[in-house]
C-alpha positions as CSV (number, residue, x, y, z in Angstrom):
1,M,51.4,-50.4,-6.0
2,I,50.9,-53.6,-4.2
3,L,51.5,-57.0,-5.9
4,S,49.5,-59.9,-4.3
5,T,50.3,-63.3,-5.1
6,L,48.3,-66.4,-4.0
7,R,49.9,-69.9,-5.3
8,M,48.2,-73.4,-3.7
9,T,47.4,-76.9,-5.2
10,I,44.3,-77.9,-5.4
11,P,42.7,-81.2,-4.9
12,P,41.6,-82.2,-8.2
13,K,38.3,-83.4,-7.6
14,K,38.0,-79.6,-6.9
15,R,39.2,-78.1,-9.5
16,D,35.9,-76.8,-11.2
17,E,34.6,-75.7,-7.7
18,V,37.4,-73.5,-6.9
19,L,37.8,-72.2,-10.2
20,K,34.4,-70.9,-10.5
21,I,34.8,-69.2,-7.5
22,L,37.9,-67.7,-8.3
23,T,36.4,-66.6,-11.3
24,T,33.8,-64.7,-10.0
25,T,35.8,-63.2,-7.1
26,A,38.3,-62.0,-10.4
27,Q,35.6,-60.2,-11.6
28,C,34.5,-58.5,-8.7
29,C,37.6,-57.4,-8.2
30,K,38.5,-56.0,-11.6
31,M,35.7,-53.8,-10.5
32,R,36.2,-52.6,-7.4
33,G,38.3,-49.1,-7.0
34,G,41.9,-49.5,-6.7
35,C,42.3,-52.7,-8.8
36,L,44.8,-52.2,-11.6
37,S,44.7,-55.9,-12.6
38,C,43.3,-59.3,-11.4
39,H,44.3,-62.8,-12.8
40,I,44.3,-66.6,-12.5
41,Y,46.9,-69.0,-13.8
42,E,47.5,-72.7,-13.9
43,D,50.9,-73.4,-13.3
44,A,51.8,-75.7,-16.4
45,Q,54.8,-77.6,-14.4
46,E,52.6,-78.6,-11.5
47,D,49.4,-80.1,-11.5
48,D,46.7,-78.9,-9.7
49,V,48.4,-75.4,-8.9
50,L,46.5,-72.2,-9.4
51,M,47.7,-69.1,-9.2
52,V,46.2,-65.8,-8.4
53,E,48.0,-62.3,-9.0
54,E,46.2,-59.0,-8.0
55,T,47.7,-55.4,-8.5
56,W,46.5,-52.9,-6.3
57,R,46.8,-49.1,-6.6
58,S,47.8,-48.5,-2.9
59,E,47.8,-50.7,0.7
60,E,44.2,-48.8,1.6
61,D,42.5,-50.4,-1.6
62,L,44.3,-53.9,-1.1
63,E,42.9,-53.7,2.5
64,R,39.7,-52.5,1.3
65,H,39.3,-55.7,-0.3
66,L,40.9,-58.4,1.9
67,G,38.2,-57.2,4.1
68,S,35.6,-57.5,2.1
69,G,33.1,-60.3,1.4
70,E,34.6,-61.5,-1.7
71,Y,37.7,-62.5,-0.3
72,R,36.2,-64.5,2.2
73,N,35.2,-66.8,-0.6
74,V,39.0,-66.8,-1.3
75,L,39.5,-67.6,2.0
76,M,37.5,-70.6,1.7
77,V,39.4,-71.7,-1.1
78,M,42.5,-71.6,0.1
79,E,41.2,-74.1,3.2
80,M,40.5,-76.7,0.2
81,A,44.3,-76.6,-0.5
82,L,46.0,-79.8,-0.3
83,K,49.1,-78.0,1.0
84,H,49.8,-74.7,2.8
85,P,49.0,-71.7,0.2
86,E,51.9,-69.7,-0.2
87,V,50.4,-65.6,0.2
88,R,52.5,-63.4,-0.9
89,F,52.5,-58.9,-1.1
90,Y,54.9,-56.6,-2.6
91,T,55.5,-53.0,-2.7
92,V,56.5,-51.9,-5.6
93,S,57.9,-48.8,-6.5
94,T,58.6,-48.3,-10.0
95,S,58.3,-51.0,-13.0
96,T,59.9,-50.9,-15.9
97,G,59.2,-52.8,-19.4
98,I,60.6,-53.7,-22.5
99,E,63.0,-51.0,-22.3
100,T,65.1,-52.6,-19.5
101,I,66.0,-56.0,-22.1
102,E,66.7,-53.9,-24.8
103,K,69.6,-51.4,-22.6
104,A,70.7,-54.7,-21.4
105,R,70.9,-56.3,-24.9
106,S,72.4,-53.0,-26.3
107,S,75.3,-53.3,-24.0
108,T,76.8,-56.3,-24.8
């Protein structure tokens, strides 16, 4: 599983345009084979900061997405950012849920 994150500071005057582009891209992304999830978040602590988080089944699925026409729109949005966008790709081999908290809490 691959987790992709994009964090960027957007000019306030471009916010609506950027959200429209990212929302459309997220909808396409969710329909693409191999996309497990795609979400857009606003930072509650920093004004004008948006984050896109995508989860992909495999590296091949992610690469197909990165080469797509929809992703070209994401690149265009990145060029609008006030600061250099933060882009990260994480390879996830395992994940757990609430059971990790329960285990930690029961051992104290």
